[in-house]
C-alpha positions in Angstrom: 52.1 -9.4 -54.3 48.5 -9.1 -55.4 47.5 -12.0 -57.3 44.0 -13.2 -58.0 43.4 -17.0 -56.4 40.7 -19.6 -57.7 38.3 -18.0 -55.3 38.6 -14.6 -56.8 40.3 -13.4 -54.0 43.0 -11.5 -53.8 46.4 -13.0 -52.5 48.6 -10.3 -50.9 50.3 -9.5 -48.1 48.7 -6.3 -46.6 46.9 -7.5 -43.9 49.7 -7.5 -40.9 52.2 -6.0 -42.5 50.7 -2.4 -40.8 49.8 -3.9 -37.8 51.1 -4.7 -34.4 51.7 -8.4 -34.8 50.2 -10.9 -32.8 52.3 -13.1 -30.7 51.5 -16.3 -32.5 54.0 -14.4 -35.6 56.9 -15.0 -33.9 56.5 -18.5 -32.6 55.7 -19.5 -36.2 58.7 -17.6 -37.9 60.4 -19.6 -35.1 59.3 -22.9 -36.1 58.7 -22.9 -39.8 58.2 -26.0 -41.4 59.2 -27.8 -38.1 55.8 -27.0 -37.2 54.7 -29.9 -39.0 56.9 -32.0 -37.2 54.2 -31.8 -34.1 52.3 -35.0 -33.7 49.2 -32.8 -33.6 49.7 -32.4 -37.1 49.5 -35.9 -38.3 46.0 -36.6 -38.8 45.3 -34.2 -41.1 43.2 -37.2 -43.5 40.9 -38.4 -41.0 40.2 -34.9 -39.9 39.2 -34.0 -43.5 37.4 -37.1 -44.2 35.3 -36.4 -41.1 34.5 -32.3 -42.1 33.8 -33.9 -45.9 31.8 -36.4 -44.8 29.7 -34.6 -42.0 29.3 -31.0 -43.9 28.5 -33.1 -46.6 30.6 -31.2 -49.2 31.3 -32.6 -53.0 34.4 -31.7 -55.1 34.0 -28.4 -56.7 32.9 -26.4 -53.0 34.5 -23.5 -52.3 35.8 -24.0 -48.4 37.7 -20.8 -46.5 40.2 -22.6 -44.1 40.5 -19.5 -41.7 43.9 -19.6 -39.5 45.3 -22.6 -41.6 48.7 -22.4 -40.6 51.1 -24.2 -43.4 48.0 -25.5 -45.4 47.7 -29.3 -44.1 43.8 -29.1 -44.6 43.7 -26.4 -47.3 46.1 -28.6 -49.4 44.1 -31.9 -48.3 40.6 -30.5 -49.3 42.3 -29.2 -52.4 43.8 -32.9 -53.3 40.6 -34.1 -53.4 38.9 -31.0 -56.0 38.0 -28.6 -53.5 38.6 -25.1 -54.0 40.0 -23.9 -51.0 41.5 -20.7 -49.7 43.8 -20.2 -46.9 44.2 -17.2 -44.5 46.9 -17.0 -41.7 48.2 -14.2 -39.5 51.8 -15.8 -40.2 53.9 -14.8 -43.3 56.3 -17.8 -42.8 53.5 -20.1 -42.2 51.7 -18.7 -46.1 54.8 -18.8 -47.8 54.8 -22.8 -46.3 51.7 -23.4 -48.3 52.0 -21.8 -51.3 55.1 -22.9 -52.0 53.7 -26.2 -51.2 50.3 -26.1 -53.7 52.9 -25.2 -56.6 50.8 -28.3 -58.6 47.2 -27.6 -57.0 46.1 -24.2 -58.8 42.5 -24.4 -56.8 44.6 -23.9 -53.5 45.4 -20.0 -53.0 46.9 -18.8 -49.8 46.8 -15.1 -48.2 48.3 -13.7 -45.3 45.9 -12.3 -42.8 44.4 -10.9 -39.7 41.5 -12.9 -38.9 40.3 -10.7 -36.9 39.7 -8.5 -39.8 37.5 -10.2 -42.4 34.3 -8.9 -41.1 36.1 -5.8 -42.9 36.7 -8.2 -46.0 33.5 -7.7 -48.5 35.3 -9.5 -51.3 35.1 -12.8 -49.4 31.3 -12.1 -47.9 29.0 -15.0 -48.8 32.1 -16.7 -51.3 31.9 -20.0 -49.2 30.1 -22.9 -49.0 31.8 -24.5 -46.2 34.6 -23.0 -43.4 36.9 -24.5 -41.5 38.9 -23.6 -38.2 40.8 -26.4 -36.8 43.2 -26.7 -34.6 42.7 -23.3 -33.3 44.3 -21.9 -36.0 42.3 -18.8 -35.0 39.9 -18.8 -32.5 41.5 -19.4 -29.5 44.1 -17.9 -30.0 43.1 -14.5 -29.4 43.6 -13.4 -25.6 39.9 -11.3 -25.7 36.5 -12.6 -26.3 35.8 -9.9 -28.6 38.7 -10.9 -30.7 37.3 -14.5 -31.1 33.8 -12.9 -31.6 34.8 -11.4 -34.7 36.7 -13.8 -35.8 33.3 -15.6 -35.7 31.5 -12.7 -37.1 33.9 -13.1 -40.1 33.4 -16.8 -40.5 29.3 -16.5 -40.6 30.2 -13.4 -43.7 32.1 -15.3 -45.6 29.5 -18.0 -45.8 26.4 -18.1 -48.4 23.5 -18.3 -46.9 22.6 -22.0 -45.6 26.9 -22.6 -45.6 28.3 -24.8 -42.8 31.2 -24.0 -40.7 33.3 -26.5 -38.4 35.6 -24.6 -35.6 37.6 -26.3 -32.8 38.2 -24.4 -29.1 39.9 -25.9 -26.2 37.5 -27.3 -24.0 38.1 -25.4 -20.6 37.2 -28.2 -18.4 39.7 -30.4 -19.8 42.2 -27.3 -19.2 41.7 -27.2 -15.5 41.7 -30.6 -14.9 44.7 -31.8 -16.6 46.5 -29.3 -18.2 48.9 -28.8 -14.9 51.7 -26.9 -16.5 49.7 -24.1 -17.4 48.4 -21.2 -15.4 44.4 -21.0 -16.6 42.7 -17.3 -15.8 39.4 -18.0 -14.4 38.0 -14.6 -15.4 39.3 -14.4 -19.1 39.4 -18.0 -20.0 42.5 -18.1 -21.2 45.2 -20.6 -20.3 49.1 -19.7 -20.5 52.0 -22.2 -20.5 55.4 -21.7 -21.2 56.7 -24.0 -23.4 59.9 -25.1 -25.8 59.8 -24.7 -29.8 61.8 -26.0 -32.3 63.8 -24.4 -35.6 63.8 -26.3 -38.9 67.7 -26.6 -37.5 66.6 -27.6 -33.9 67.4 -24.8 -32.5 65.4 -24.6 -29.2 64.1 -21.4 -27.5 61.0 -20.9 -24.5 58.2 -19.4 -26.0 55.0 -18.6 -24.3 51.2 -19.7 -25.4 48.0 -18.0 -24.8 45.1 -19.9 -25.9 41.3 -19.0 -25.3 39.4 -21.9 -23.5 35.2 -22.7 -23.8 32.7 -24.4 -22.1 29.9 -26.1 -24.8 27.5 -23.6 -23.5 30.1 -21.1 -23.9 30.5 -21.7 -27.8 26.6 -21.8 -28.4 26.0 -18.3 -26.8 28.7 -17.2 -28.8 28.2 -18.5 -32.3 24.5 -17.9 -31.7 25.2 -13.8 -30.9 27.2 -13.8 -34.1 24.0 -15.4 -36.2 25.0 -18.7 -36.5 22.3 -22.0 -35.9 24.4 -24.5 -33.5 24.0 -28.4 -34.8 26.2 -29.7 -32.6 29.3 -30.0 -30.2 31.3 -32.6 -29.4 34.0 -33.7 -27.6 37.5 -33.7 -30.0 41.4 -34.6 -29.9 43.9 -34.1 -33.5 43.1 -36.8 -35.7 40.4 -38.5 -33.9 37.1 -36.0 -34.8 34.0 -37.9 -34.6 30.5 -37.1 -32.7 31.1 -37.7 -29.4 29.5 -36.2 -26.8 30.6 -33.3 -24.5 33.2 -34.4 -21.9 35.6 -33.3 -19.6 37.8 -35.4 -20.8 39.1 -34.5 -24.5 41.2 -31.4 -24.8 38.8 -29.9 -27.3 35.6 -29.4 -28.5 34.3 -29.3 -32.5 31.5 -27.5 -33.3 29.4 -27.4 -36.1 27.0 -24.8 -37.6 25.0 -22.5 -40.3 24.2 -19.5 -41.3 20.6 -19.2 -41.8 19.0 -18.0 -45.0 
């Protein structure tokens, strides 16, 4: 498959077919459309409202959705007139997104590993905005250099003065409240075992690993890849807002710009 989408980016499945599978792919295969039943996926409209307003986006602009999952943010943006290209490492999620976008030619989706974004000159400087929300890619890596490669690729995809919004798990919150998980203080990675359901209701056990960050770490990391941080705010799904960073919210939301 090598269809050209509205962004000019190829929609193909080359990204991870020959690579070792990321741990999340097996979980996505099991959950399928049942992923969209989880409560944290229900705040899409509010989240997109915030992103559009805060970034000052206008219909017709190009948006890259990194770790798009089944496409909920991409689809909402496309319905509002934006040209959106979503990438995700899960082929299952990408196919769900494509099926949902059948009447939205301005939304295209591609199976691709976000860690390889710096290898995509066809995407370079192609987008007015980049989003990576609800730990779609950033934060699901288990090594800091992997998160750095994801951020570098997102920076390269932006036009000069383009802006991005990325969410990250709050390390303070993870240590203080996530008692059912173990926290590797050296690596900044939380691990938990949970249950996930298939669309038919079949339950299986799953291991989750999540990179967690402090605001200082996020500012340093984004600066290292050449992004100018405008704000780091406490956040949670469905309640995006400019709230001062604290220890009580599960996530941080970061707004940054690619300099001219």
